[in-house]
TORKOL-4160 file (C-alpha; in steps of 0.2 Angstrom, whole numbers, padded with zeros to 4 digits, m for minus):
452
<pt num="1" X="0000" Y="0000" Z="0000"/>
<pt num="2" X="0007" Y="0017" Z="m0004"/>
<pt num="3" X="0012" Y="0029" Z="0010"/>
<pt num="4" X="m0001" Y="0042" Z="0015"/>
<pt num="5" X="0002" Y="0060" Z="0011"/>
<pt num="6" X="m0007" Y="0070" Z="0024"/>
<pt num="7" X="0005" Y="0085" Z="0027"/>
<pt num="8" X="m0003" Y="0102" Z="0025"/>
<pt num="9" X="0002" Y="0119" Z="0021"/>
<pt num="10" X="m0003" Y="0134" Z="0031"/>
<pt num="11" X="m0010" Y="0145" Z="0017"/>
<pt num="12" X="m0026" Y="0153" Z="0011"/>
<pt num="13" X="m0031" Y="0152" Z="m0007"/>
<pt num="14" X="m0043" Y="0166" Z="m0014"/>
<pt num="15" X="m0050" Y="0170" Z="0003"/>
<pt num="16" X="m0055" Y="0152" Z="0006"/>
<pt num="17" X="m0052" Y="0143" Z="0022"/>
<pt num="18" X="m0044" Y="0128" Z="0013"/>
<pt num="19" X="m0033" Y="0123" Z="0028"/>
<pt num="20" X="m0048" Y="0121" Z="0040"/>
<pt num="21" X="m0058" Y="0111" Z="0027"/>
<pt num="22" X="m0043" Y="0100" Z="0024"/>
<pt num="23" X="m0040" Y="0097" Z="0042"/>
<pt num="24" X="m0058" Y="0093" Z="0046"/>
<pt num="25" X="m0061" Y="0080" Z="0031"/>
<pt num="26" X="m0043" Y="0074" Z="0029"/>
<pt num="27" X="m0041" Y="0081" Z="0012"/>
<pt num="28" X="m0024" Y="0079" Z="0004"/>
<pt num="29" X="m0013" Y="0095" Z="0002"/>
<pt num="30" X="m0002" Y="0096" Z="m0013"/>
<pt num="31" X="0017" Y="0099" Z="m0010"/>
<pt num="32" X="0024" Y="0091" Z="m0025"/>
<pt num="33" X="0025" Y="0100" Z="m0042"/>
<pt num="34" X="0015" Y="0095" Z="m0056"/>
<pt num="35" X="0025" Y="0083" Z="m0067"/>
<pt num="36" X="0012" Y="0076" Z="m0078"/>
<pt num="37" X="m0001" Y="0090" Z="m0085"/>
<pt num="38" X="m0016" Y="0082" Z="m0092"/>
<pt num="39" X="m0028" Y="0097" Z="m0091"/>
<pt num="40" X="m0026" Y="0106" Z="m0107"/>
<pt num="41" X="m0045" Y="0104" Z="m0110"/>
<pt num="42" X="m0046" Y="0117" Z="m0096"/>
<pt num="43" X="m0031" Y="0128" Z="m0098"/>
<pt num="44" X="m0016" Y="0124" Z="m0109"/>
<pt num="45" X="0002" Y="0125" Z="m0103"/>
<pt num="46" X="0010" Y="0141" Z="m0109"/>
<pt num="47" X="0022" Y="0136" Z="m0124"/>
<pt num="48" X="0040" Y="0141" Z="m0122"/>
<pt num="49" X="0040" Y="0154" Z="m0136"/>
<pt num="50" X="0024" Y="0161" Z="m0129"/>
<pt num="51" X="0032" Y="0162" Z="m0111"/>
<pt num="52" X="0047" Y="0171" Z="m0118"/>
<pt num="53" X="0036" Y="0183" Z="m0128"/>
<pt num="54" X="0025" Y="0186" Z="m0112"/>
<pt num="55" X="0041" Y="0190" Z="m0102"/>
<pt num="56" X="0047" Y="0203" Z="m0114"/>
<pt num="57" X="0030" Y="0210" Z="m0115"/>
<pt num="58" X="0030" Y="0213" Z="m0096"/>
<pt num="59" X="0048" Y="0220" Z="m0097"/>
<pt num="60" X="0042" Y="0232" Z="m0111"/>
<pt num="61" X="0027" Y="0237" Z="m0100"/>
<pt num="62" X="0038" Y="0240" Z="m0086"/>
<pt num="63" X="0050" Y="0252" Z="m0096"/>
<pt num="64" X="0039" Y="0259" Z="m0110"/>
<pt num="65" X="0021" Y="0259" Z="m0103"/>
<pt num="66" X="0011" Y="0265" Z="m0117"/>
<pt num="67" X="0024" Y="0275" Z="m0125"/>
<pt num="68" X="0026" Y="0279" Z="m0144"/>
<pt num="69" X="0037" Y="0263" Z="m0145"/>
<pt num="70" X="0023" Y="0252" Z="m0138"/>
<pt num="71" X="0010" Y="0260" Z="m0150"/>
<pt num="72" X="0022" Y="0257" Z="m0165"/>
<pt num="73" X="0024" Y="0239" Z="m0160"/>
<pt num="74" X="0005" Y="0236" Z="m0158"/>
<pt num="75" X="0000" Y="0244" Z="m0175"/>
<pt num="76" X="0015" Y="0241" Z="m0186"/>
<pt num="77" X="0024" Y="0226" Z="m0178"/>
<pt num="78" X="0042" Y="0221" Z="m0172"/>
<pt num="79" X="0051" Y="0225" Z="m0188"/>
<pt num="80" X="0046" Y="0243" Z="m0188"/>
<pt num="81" X="0056" Y="0246" Z="m0171"/>
<pt num="82" X="0073" Y="0254" Z="m0171"/>
<pt num="83" X="0087" Y="0240" Z="m0170"/>
<pt num="84" X="0092" Y="0245" Z="m0152"/>
<pt num="85" X="0074" Y="0242" Z="m0146"/>
<pt num="86" X="0072" Y="0226" Z="m0156"/>
<pt num="87" X="0088" Y="0219" Z="m0148"/>
<pt num="88" X="0081" Y="0224" Z="m0131"/>
<pt num="89" X="0065" Y="0214" Z="m0133"/>
<pt num="90" X="0070" Y="0200" Z="m0145"/>
<pt num="91" X="0056" Y="0188" Z="m0140"/>
<pt num="92" X="0042" Y="0199" Z="m0147"/>
<pt num="93" X="0049" Y="0196" Z="m0165"/>
<pt num="94" X="0034" Y="0185" Z="m0170"/>
<pt num="95" X="0022" Y="0200" Z="m0168"/>
<pt num="96" X="0019" Y="0208" Z="m0185"/>
<pt num="97" X="0003" Y="0217" Z="m0181"/>
<pt num="98" X="m0015" Y="0213" Z="m0180"/>
<pt num="99" X="m0018" Y="0210" Z="m0198"/>
<pt num="100" X="m0004" Y="0197" Z="m0199"/>
<pt num="101" X="m0011" Y="0189" Z="m0183"/>
<pt num="102" X="m0027" Y="0188" Z="m0193"/>
<pt num="103" X="m0018" Y="0179" Z="m0207"/>
<pt num="104" X="m0009" Y="0167" Z="m0196"/>
<pt num="105" X="m0025" Y="0161" Z="m0187"/>
<pt num="106" X="m0033" Y="0158" Z="m0204"/>
<pt num="107" X="m0018" Y="0148" Z="m0210"/>
<pt num="108" X="m0019" Y="0139" Z="m0194"/>
<pt num="109" X="m0037" Y="0133" Z="m0196"/>
<pt num="110" X="m0036" Y="0131" Z="m0215"/>
<pt num="111" X="m0049" Y="0144" Z="m0220"/>
<pt num="112" X="m0049" Y="0155" Z="m0235"/>
<pt num="113" X="m0040" Y="0172" Z="m0235"/>
<pt num="114" X="m0057" Y="0181" Z="m0236"/>
<pt num="115" X="m0063" Y="0173" Z="m0220"/>
<pt num="116" X="m0066" Y="0187" Z="m0206"/>
<pt num="117" X="m0058" Y="0184" Z="m0189"/>
<pt num="118" X="m0064" Y="0192" Z="m0173"/>
<pt num="119" X="m0054" Y="0193" Z="m0157"/>
<pt num="120" X="m0061" Y="0197" Z="m0139"/>
<pt num="121" X="m0055" Y="0196" Z="m0121"/>
<pt num="122" X="m0070" Y="0185" Z="m0117"/>
<pt num="123" X="m0076" Y="0171" Z="m0128"/>
<pt num="124" X="m0094" Y="0173" Z="m0120"/>
<pt num="125" X="m0095" Y="0190" Z="m0129"/>
<pt num="126" X="m0092" Y="0182" Z="m0146"/>
<pt num="127" X="m0105" Y="0169" Z="m0141"/>
<pt num="128" X="m0118" Y="0182" Z="m0137"/>
<pt num="129" X="m0114" Y="0191" Z="m0154"/>
<pt num="130" X="m0116" Y="0174" Z="m0163"/>
<pt num="131" X="m0132" Y="0169" Z="m0155"/>
<pt num="132" X="m0140" Y="0186" Z="m0158"/>
<pt num="133" X="m0137" Y="0184" Z="m0176"/>
<pt num="134" X="m0143" Y="0166" Z="m0175"/>
<pt num="135" X="m0159" Y="0170" Z="m0167"/>
<pt num="136" X="m0162" Y="0185" Z="m0179"/>
<pt num="137" X="m0161" Y="0174" Z="m0194"/>
<pt num="138" X="m0170" Y="0157" Z="m0188"/>
<pt num="139" X="m0187" Y="0152" Z="m0182"/>
<pt num="140" X="m0182" Y="0136" Z="m0173"/>
<pt num="141" X="m0164" Y="0131" Z="m0168"/>
<pt num="142" X="m0158" Y="0114" Z="m0166"/>
<pt num="143" X="m0146" Y="0111" Z="m0151"/>
<pt num="144" X="m0139" Y="0096" Z="m0141"/>
<pt num="145" X="m0137" Y="0092" Z="m0123"/>
<pt num="146" X="m0118" Y="0093" Z="m0125"/>
<pt num="147" X="m0118" Y="0112" Z="m0126"/>
<pt num="148" X="m0107" Y="0121" Z="m0113"/>
<pt num="149" X="m0119" Y="0126" Z="m0099"/>
<pt num="150" X="m0114" Y="0145" Z="m0099"/>
<pt num="151" X="m0116" Y="0146" Z="m0118"/>
<pt num="152" X="m0133" Y="0137" Z="m0117"/>
<pt num="153" X="m0139" Y="0151" Z="m0104"/>
<pt num="154" X="m0133" Y="0164" Z="m0116"/>
<pt num="155" X="m0143" Y="0156" Z="m0130"/>
<pt num="156" X="m0159" Y="0153" Z="m0120"/>
<pt num="157" X="m0159" Y="0171" Z="m0114"/>
<pt num="158" X="m0157" Y="0177" Z="m0132"/>
<pt num="159" X="m0170" Y="0165" Z="m0140"/>
<pt num="160" X="m0183" Y="0170" Z="m0126"/>
<pt num="161" X="m0180" Y="0188" Z="m0130"/>
<pt num="162" X="m0183" Y="0185" Z="m0149"/>
<pt num="163" X="m0197" Y="0171" Z="m0147"/>
<pt num="164" X="m0187" Y="0158" Z="m0156"/>
<pt num="165" X="m0191" Y="0140" Z="m0154"/>
<pt num="166" X="m0178" Y="0127" Z="m0149"/>
<pt num="167" X="m0177" Y="0108" Z="m0151"/>
<pt num="168" X="m0164" Y="0098" Z="m0141"/>
<pt num="169" X="m0156" Y="0082" Z="m0147"/>
<pt num="170" X="m0152" Y="0071" Z="m0132"/>
<pt num="171" X="m0136" Y="0062" Z="m0137"/>
<pt num="172" X="m0125" Y="0062" Z="m0121"/>
<pt num="173" X="m0132" Y="0047" Z="m0113"/>
<pt num="174" X="m0133" Y="0037" Z="m0129"/>
<pt num="175" X="m0115" Y="0040" Z="m0132"/>
<pt num="176" X="m0109" Y="0036" Z="m0115"/>
<pt num="177" X="m0118" Y="0020" Z="m0113"/>
<pt num="178" X="m0111" Y="0014" Z="m0130"/>
<pt num="179" X="m0119" Y="0004" Z="m0144"/>
<pt num="180" X="m0123" Y="0020" Z="m0154"/>
<pt num="181" X="m0113" Y="0023" Z="m0169"/>
<pt num="182" X="m0109" Y="0039" Z="m0179"/>
<pt num="183" X="m0123" Y="0036" Z="m0191"/>
<pt num="184" X="m0135" Y="0033" Z="m0177"/>
<pt num="185" X="m0131" Y="0050" Z="m0169"/>
<pt num="186" X="m0132" Y="0059" Z="m0185"/>
<pt num="187" X="m0148" Y="0051" Z="m0188"/>
<pt num="188" X="m0155" Y="0058" Z="m0172"/>
<pt num="189" X="m0150" Y="0076" Z="m0177"/>
<pt num="190" X="m0158" Y="0073" Z="m0194"/>
<pt num="191" X="m0174" Y="0066" Z="m0187"/>
<pt num="192" X="m0177" Y="0080" Z="m0175"/>
<pt num="193" X="m0172" Y="0094" Z="m0188"/>
<pt num="194" X="m0185" Y="0087" Z="m0200"/>
<pt num="195" X="m0199" Y="0083" Z="m0188"/>
<pt num="196" X="m0197" Y="0099" Z="m0178"/>
<pt num="197" X="m0196" Y="0111" Z="m0192"/>
<pt num="198" X="m0179" Y="0118" Z="m0187"/>
<pt num="199" X="m0169" Y="0130" Z="m0198"/>
<pt num="200" X="m0154" Y="0134" Z="m0187"/>
<pt num="201" X="m0140" Y="0124" Z="m0178"/>
<pt num="202" X="m0129" Y="0128" Z="m0163"/>
<pt num="203" X="m0118" Y="0113" Z="m0158"/>
<pt num="204" X="m0100" Y="0110" Z="m0151"/>
<pt num="205" X="m0087" Y="0101" Z="m0162"/>
<pt num="206" X="m0081" Y="0093" Z="m0146"/>
<pt num="207" X="m0090" Y="0094" Z="m0129"/>
<pt num="208" X="m0082" Y="0099" Z="m0113"/>
<pt num="209" X="m0083" Y="0080" Z="m0108"/>
<pt num="210" X="m0074" Y="0074" Z="m0124"/>
<pt num="211" X="m0089" Y="0069" Z="m0135"/>
<pt num="212" X="m0084" Y="0073" Z="m0153"/>
<pt num="213" X="m0098" Y="0076" Z="m0165"/>
<pt num="214" X="m0096" Y="0074" Z="m0184"/>
<pt num="215" X="m0101" Y="0092" Z="m0188"/>
<pt num="216" X="m0098" Y="0092" Z="m0207"/>
<pt num="217" X="m0108" Y="0076" Z="m0209"/>
<pt num="218" X="m0122" Y="0083" Z="m0198"/>
<pt num="219" X="m0123" Y="0099" Z="m0208"/>
<pt num="220" X="m0123" Y="0090" Z="m0225"/>
<pt num="221" X="m0137" Y="0079" Z="m0220"/>
<pt num="222" X="m0147" Y="0094" Z="m0213"/>
<pt num="223" X="m0145" Y="0104" Z="m0228"/>
<pt num="224" X="m0151" Y="0090" Z="m0238"/>
<pt num="225" X="m0168" Y="0091" Z="m0229"/>
<pt num="226" X="m0170" Y="0110" Z="m0228"/>
<pt num="227" X="m0156" Y="0123" Z="m0230"/>
<pt num="228" X="m0149" Y="0129" Z="m0214"/>
<pt num="229" X="m0151" Y="0148" Z="m0212"/>
<pt num="230" X="m0137" Y="0150" Z="m0199"/>
<pt num="231" X="m0125" Y="0138" Z="m0190"/>
<pt num="232" X="m0114" Y="0142" Z="m0175"/>
<pt num="233" X="m0101" Y="0130" Z="m0169"/>
<pt num="234" X="m0092" Y="0130" Z="m0152"/>
<pt num="235" X="m0074" Y="0125" Z="m0156"/>
<pt num="236" X="m0067" Y="0128" Z="m0139"/>
<pt num="237" X="m0061" Y="0110" Z="m0137"/>
<pt num="238" X="m0057" Y="0108" Z="m0156"/>
<pt num="239" X="m0045" Y="0122" Z="m0160"/>
<pt num="240" X="m0027" Y="0115" Z="m0160"/>
<pt num="241" X="m0034" Y="0098" Z="m0156"/>
<pt num="242" X="m0042" Y="0091" Z="m0172"/>
<pt num="243" X="m0041" Y="0096" Z="m0190"/>
<pt num="244" X="m0057" Y="0088" Z="m0197"/>
<pt num="245" X="m0076" Y="0088" Z="m0194"/>
<pt num="246" X="m0075" Y="0106" Z="m0188"/>
<pt num="247" X="m0090" Y="0112" Z="m0199"/>
<pt num="248" X="m0079" Y="0126" Z="m0206"/>
<pt num="249" X="m0086" Y="0123" Z="m0223"/>
<pt num="250" X="m0104" Y="0124" Z="m0217"/>
<pt num="251" X="m0105" Y="0136" Z="m0202"/>
<pt num="252" X="m0107" Y="0155" Z="m0201"/>
<pt num="253" X="m0098" Y="0157" Z="m0185"/>
<pt num="254" X="m0084" Y="0146" Z="m0177"/>
<pt num="255" X="m0080" Y="0151" Z="m0160"/>
<pt num="256" X="m0065" Y="0145" Z="m0150"/>
<pt num="257" X="m0051" Y="0151" Z="m0138"/>
<pt num="258" X="m0032" Y="0152" Z="m0139"/>
<pt num="259" X="m0029" Y="0147" Z="m0120"/>
<pt num="260" X="m0032" Y="0128" Z="m0122"/>
<pt num="261" X="m0024" Y="0117" Z="m0135"/>
<pt num="262" X="m0015" Y="0131" Z="m0144"/>
<pt num="263" X="m0005" Y="0134" Z="m0128"/>
<pt num="264" X="m0007" Y="0153" Z="m0128"/>
<pt num="265" X="m0013" Y="0151" Z="m0110"/>
<pt num="266" X="m0019" Y="0169" Z="m0108"/>
<pt num="267" X="m0038" Y="0168" Z="m0112"/>
<pt num="268" X="m0043" Y="0176" Z="m0128"/>
<pt num="269" X="m0059" Y="0172" Z="m0139"/>
<pt num="270" X="m0058" Y="0170" Z="m0157"/>
<pt num="271" X="m0072" Y="0169" Z="m0170"/>
<pt num="272" X="m0070" Y="0164" Z="m0188"/>
<pt num="273" X="m0083" Y="0170" Z="m0200"/>
<pt num="274" X="m0080" Y="0159" Z="m0216"/>
<pt num="275" X="m0094" Y="0163" Z="m0228"/>
<pt num="276" X="m0102" Y="0178" Z="m0235"/>
<pt num="277" X="m0118" Y="0176" Z="m0225"/>
<pt num="278" X="m0107" Y="0180" Z="m0210"/>
<pt num="279" X="m0104" Y="0198" Z="m0215"/>
<pt num="280" X="m0120" Y="0204" Z="m0207"/>
<pt num="281" X="m0113" Y="0200" Z="m0190"/>
<pt num="282" X="m0103" Y="0217" Z="m0191"/>
<pt num="283" X="m0120" Y="0226" Z="m0191"/>
<pt num="284" X="m0126" Y="0216" Z="m0176"/>
<pt num="285" X="m0110" Y="0220" Z="m0167"/>
<pt num="286" X="m0113" Y="0238" Z="m0170"/>
<pt num="287" X="m0130" Y="0237" Z="m0163"/>
<pt num="288" X="m0125" Y="0228" Z="m0148"/>
<pt num="289" X="m0111" Y="0240" Z="m0144"/>
<pt num="290" X="m0123" Y="0255" Z="m0147"/>
<pt num="291" X="m0136" Y="0248" Z="m0135"/>
<pt num="292" X="m0123" Y="0244" Z="m0122"/>
<pt num="293" X="m0126" Y="0225" Z="m0123"/>
<pt num="294" X="m0109" Y="0220" Z="m0128"/>
<pt num="295" X="m0094" Y="0227" Z="m0119"/>
<pt num="296" X="m0077" Y="0219" Z="m0124"/>
<pt num="297" X="m0063" Y="0232" Z="m0126"/>
<pt num="298" X="m0052" Y="0220" Z="m0135"/>
<pt num="299" X="m0065" Y="0216" Z="m0148"/>
<pt num="300" X="m0068" Y="0235" Z="m0151"/>
<pt num="301" X="m0050" Y="0239" Z="m0152"/>
<pt num="302" X="m0045" Y="0226" Z="m0164"/>
<pt num="303" X="m0060" Y="0231" Z="m0175"/>
<pt num="304" X="m0053" Y="0249" Z="m0175"/>
<pt num="305" X="m0035" Y="0244" Z="m0179"/>
<pt num="306" X="m0041" Y="0234" Z="m0194"/>
<pt num="307" X="m0051" Y="0248" Z="m0200"/>
<pt num="308" X="m0037" Y="0260" Z="m0196"/>
<pt num="309" X="m0049" Y="0271" Z="m0187"/>
<pt num="310" X="m0043" Y="0271" Z="m0169"/>
<pt num="311" X="m0055" Y="0281" Z="m0157"/>
<pt num="312" X="m0047" Y="0294" Z="m0147"/>
<pt num="313" X="m0057" Y="0291" Z="m0131"/>
<pt num="314" X="m0058" Y="0272" Z="m0128"/>
<pt num="315" X="m0056" Y="0260" Z="m0114"/>
<pt num="316" X="m0039" Y="0253" Z="m0108"/>
<pt num="317" X="m0037" Y="0236" Z="m0115"/>
<pt num="318" X="m0027" Y="0221" Z="m0109"/>
<pt num="319" X="m0017" Y="0216" Z="m0124"/>
<pt num="320" X="m0005" Y="0202" Z="m0117"/>
<pt num="321" X="m0015" Y="0188" Z="m0125"/>
<pt num="322" X="m0012" Y="0195" Z="m0143"/>
<pt num="323" X="0007" Y="0192" Z="m0141"/>
<pt num="324" X="0006" Y="0175" Z="m0132"/>
<pt num="325" X="m0006" Y="0169" Z="m0145"/>
<pt num="326" X="0005" Y="0174" Z="m0160"/>
<pt num="327" X="0021" Y="0167" Z="m0152"/>
<pt num="328" X="0012" Y="0150" Z="m0148"/>
<pt num="329" X="0006" Y="0149" Z="m0166"/>
<pt num="330" X="0025" Y="0150" Z="m0171"/>
<pt num="331" X="0031" Y="0139" Z="m0157"/>
<pt num="332" X="0019" Y="0125" Z="m0162"/>
<pt num="333" X="0021" Y="0127" Z="m0181"/>
<pt num="334" X="0002" Y="0127" Z="m0181"/>
<pt num="335" X="m0007" Y="0123" Z="m0198"/>
<pt num="336" X="m0019" Y="0109" Z="m0202"/>
<pt num="337" X="m0005" Y="0096" Z="m0206"/>
<pt num="338" X="0004" Y="0099" Z="m0189"/>
<pt num="339" X="m0012" Y="0098" Z="m0180"/>
<pt num="340" X="m0015" Y="0081" Z="m0188"/>
<pt num="341" X="0002" Y="0075" Z="m0183"/>
<pt num="342" X="0000" Y="0081" Z="m0165"/>
<pt num="343" X="m0017" Y="0072" Z="m0165"/>
<pt num="344" X="m0009" Y="0056" Z="m0170"/>
<pt num="345" X="0002" Y="0057" Z="m0154"/>
<pt num="346" X="m0013" Y="0061" Z="m0143"/>
<pt num="347" X="m0022" Y="0046" Z="m0149"/>
<pt num="348" X="m0008" Y="0035" Z="m0146"/>
<pt num="349" X="m0006" Y="0041" Z="m0128"/>
<pt num="350" X="m0025" Y="0040" Z="m0126"/>
<pt num="351" X="m0024" Y="0021" Z="m0130"/>
<pt num="352" X="m0010" Y="0018" Z="m0118"/>
<pt num="353" X="m0020" Y="0028" Z="m0105"/>
<pt num="354" X="m0036" Y="0019" Z="m0108"/>
<pt num="355" X="m0027" Y="0002" Z="m0107"/>
<pt num="356" X="m0020" Y="0006" Z="m0089"/>
<pt num="357" X="m0038" Y="0012" Z="m0084"/>
<pt num="358" X="m0046" Y="m0004" Z="m0089"/>
<pt num="359" X="m0032" Y="m0014" Z="m0078"/>
<pt num="360" X="m0035" Y="m0003" Z="m0063"/>
<pt num="361" X="m0054" Y="m0004" Z="m0061"/>
<pt num="362" X="m0059" Y="0012" Z="m0071"/>
<pt num="363" X="m0072" Y="0013" Z="m0085"/>
<pt num="364" X="m0067" Y="0022" Z="m0101"/>
<pt num="365" X="m0082" Y="0032" Z="m0107"/>
<pt num="366" X="m0085" Y="0032" Z="m0126"/>
<pt num="367" X="m0082" Y="0048" Z="m0136"/>
<pt num="368" X="m0091" Y="0044" Z="m0152"/>
<pt num="369" X="m0076" Y="0050" Z="m0163"/>
<pt num="370" X="m0058" Y="0048" Z="m0157"/>
<pt num="371" X="m0051" Y="0063" Z="m0147"/>
<pt num="372" X="m0036" Y="0067" Z="m0137"/>
<pt num="373" X="m0048" Y="0068" Z="m0122"/>
<pt num="374" X="m0050" Y="0053" Z="m0111"/>
<pt num="375" X="m0065" Y="0052" Z="m0099"/>
<pt num="376" X="m0064" Y="0039" Z="m0085"/>
<pt num="377" X="m0077" Y="0034" Z="m0072"/>
<pt num="378" X="m0072" Y="0025" Z="m0056"/>
<pt num="379" X="m0080" Y="0008" Z="m0054"/>
<pt num="380" X="m0077" Y="0009" Z="m0035"/>
<pt num="381" X="m0092" Y="0015" Z="m0026"/>
<pt num="382" X="m0082" Y="0025" Z="m0013"/>
<pt num="383" X="m0072" Y="0035" Z="m0026"/>
<pt num="384" X="m0089" Y="0039" Z="m0035"/>
<pt num="385" X="m0095" Y="0046" Z="m0019"/>
<pt num="386" X="m0080" Y="0057" Z="m0016"/>
<pt num="387" X="m0081" Y="0076" Z="m0018"/>
<pt num="388" X="m0073" Y="0081" Z="m0035"/>
<pt num="389" X="m0061" Y="0093" Z="m0028"/>
<pt num="390" X="m0054" Y="0080" Z="m0016"/>
<pt num="391" X="m0052" Y="0069" Z="m0031"/>
<pt num="392" X="m0043" Y="0082" Z="m0040"/>
<pt num="393" X="m0031" Y="0085" Z="m0025"/>
<pt num="394" X="m0028" Y="0066" Z="m0024"/>
<pt num="395" X="m0021" Y="0066" Z="m0042"/>
<pt num="396" X="m0012" Y="0082" Z="m0038"/>
<pt num="397" X="m0003" Y="0073" Z="m0024"/>
<pt num="398" X="0003" Y="0061" Z="m0037"/>
<pt num="399" X="0010" Y="0076" Z="m0047"/>
<pt num="400" X="m0004" Y="0073" Z="m0060"/>
<pt num="401" X="m0016" Y="0087" Z="m0065"/>
<pt num="402" X="m0033" Y="0082" Z="m0072"/>
<pt num="403" X="m0051" Y="0089" Z="m0072"/>
<pt num="404" X="m0063" Y="0080" Z="m0060"/>
<pt num="405" X="m0082" Y="0079" Z="m0059"/>
<pt num="406" X="m0096" Y="0072" Z="m0049"/>
<pt num="407" X="m0099" Y="0053" Z="m0048"/>
<pt num="408" X="m0080" Y="0048" Z="m0049"/>
<pt num="409" X="m0077" Y="0055" Z="m0066"/>
<pt num="410" X="m0060" Y="0062" Z="m0072"/>
<pt num="411" X="m0055" Y="0071" Z="m0088"/>
<pt num="412" X="m0037" Y="0069" Z="m0095"/>
<pt num="413" X="m0031" Y="0078" Z="m0110"/>
<pt num="414" X="m0017" Y="0069" Z="m0119"/>
<pt num="415" X="m0001" Y="0078" Z="m0123"/>
<pt num="416" X="0005" Y="0076" Z="m0141"/>
<pt num="417" X="0022" Y="0069" Z="m0136"/>
<pt num="418" X="0024" Y="0051" Z="m0131"/>
<pt num="419" X="0021" Y="0047" Z="m0113"/>
<pt num="420" X="0036" Y="0040" Z="m0105"/>
<pt num="421" X="0036" Y="0023" Z="m0095"/>
<pt num="422" X="0039" Y="0033" Z="m0079"/>
<pt num="423" X="0023" Y="0044" Z="m0083"/>
<pt num="424" X="0013" Y="0028" Z="m0087"/>
<pt num="425" X="0019" Y="0020" Z="m0071"/>
<pt num="426" X="0013" Y="0036" Z="m0061"/>
<pt num="427" X="m0004" Y="0035" Z="m0069"/>
<pt num="428" X="m0006" Y="0017" Z="m0066"/>
<pt num="429" X="m0001" Y="0020" Z="m0047"/>
<pt num="430" X="m0013" Y="0034" Z="m0045"/>
<pt num="431" X="m0028" Y="0025" Z="m0053"/>
<pt num="432" X="m0024" Y="0009" Z="m0044"/>
<pt num="433" X="m0023" Y="0016" Z="m0026"/>
<pt num="434" X="m0037" Y="0029" Z="m0028"/>
<pt num="435" X="m0050" Y="0019" Z="m0019"/>
<pt num="436" X="m0038" Y="0016" Z="m0004"/>
<pt num="437" X="m0029" Y="0032" Z="m0002"/>
<pt num="438" X="m0043" Y="0044" Z="m0005"/>
<pt num="439" X="m0053" Y="0052" Z="0009"/>
<pt num="440" X="m0071" Y="0051" Z="0007"/>
<pt num="441" X="m0079" Y="0069" Z="0009"/>
<pt num="442" X="m0098" Y="0071" Z="0009"/>
<pt num="443" X="m0104" Y="0077" Z="m0008"/>
<pt num="444" X="m0114" Y="0091" Z="0000"/>
<pt num="445" X="m0097" Y="0099" Z="0006"/>
<pt num="446" X="m0092" Y="0110" Z="m0009"/>
<pt num="447" X="m0073" Y="0112" Z="m0008"/>
<pt num="448" X="m0068" Y="0130" Z="m0008"/>
<pt num="449" X="m0086" Y="0136" Z="m0004"/>
<pt num="450" X="m0081" Y="0141" Z="0014"/>
<pt num="451" X="m0075" Y="0159" Z="0014"/>
<pt num="452" X="m0064" Y="0167" Z="0026"/>
């Protein structure tokens, strides 16, 4: 049996009495650094080139603030600086201006040069913009039960305001219990779309629980029944992760972020508008800004920079994510081919991870199409009754970072580089001893909910 790790640190986190809760319920405190990061589906590790770029950006902010040199960098790029300034901040060399970042993102996902790109501090603002246009154009929208909850709330508020109907395809349970193939799931979308008179679609390419939908196949089948008037795809878990079945040939808006699989780390939302029908979203954006319903300073600033019409009196904007995003694109040599290569590595690791899970009394939950996300559920009853944050702390005590959920579920996002034998042994050890070494904490105790 492995030794117990019950040592605690006397610290507070975000004002929570974490120590008191740990002492009361015997929760494990983390002293070891993370040696195996499997949580890119939540927040990706900052890539090395992006780390250096961020470091130089902070140094620039400390010495130049918002001087002329900073404005010159933002608007015209690194190469427009004098040589002595370039030598002082060499890690910012990837930054060539907003328009070039636009082009780099388009090359990354493989869309045509005429595709418009929006960038925002908050992805939720792009979702609000997209569903406003979706509900303006459609009478009834088809969604699934895989939609990220906060995005679903944004959609429900907008469709209620516009009196737009909704039909929900229930696929989560069908996929999780197995036995349903891709054709079966596509067939359910087709049936509900046809029977309920839908003319719009809002779905994720990959859900936050790792279920991957064949978006292109779904759109083709639905268009064969009745032309889709507007399609919004949530690509948060797909950008930098997979390169096909993204729906880019069929959708009007593809929304994602640069802080997960892309490894930009600093949150920034991006929206791709790949067809002519998407152009009207600019008018919707203008109306939302004018009515005070959309407030994202980065989104507005980028729009002004592209139009070369900077407003004299505007809100101060956090720009750091622009520079880490551009550096991460260079660091990962991101294009559709490189994403495919990395995906092959993730799948190989997923197979190794799943094999260990089966041997250590865990169930691997089906994902419909292959992904680099592995969802496990404990077969042991005591583990399934454990508070999710206690479960996360347990894996952290083994230097493994994963996402955890109710009912003994964990989400592990596979790296693209091959897992070593030592890492596989650490995974096996943590999974095998979980039922013995994990303190059971009442589910009604929400870890972190006790404030100082």
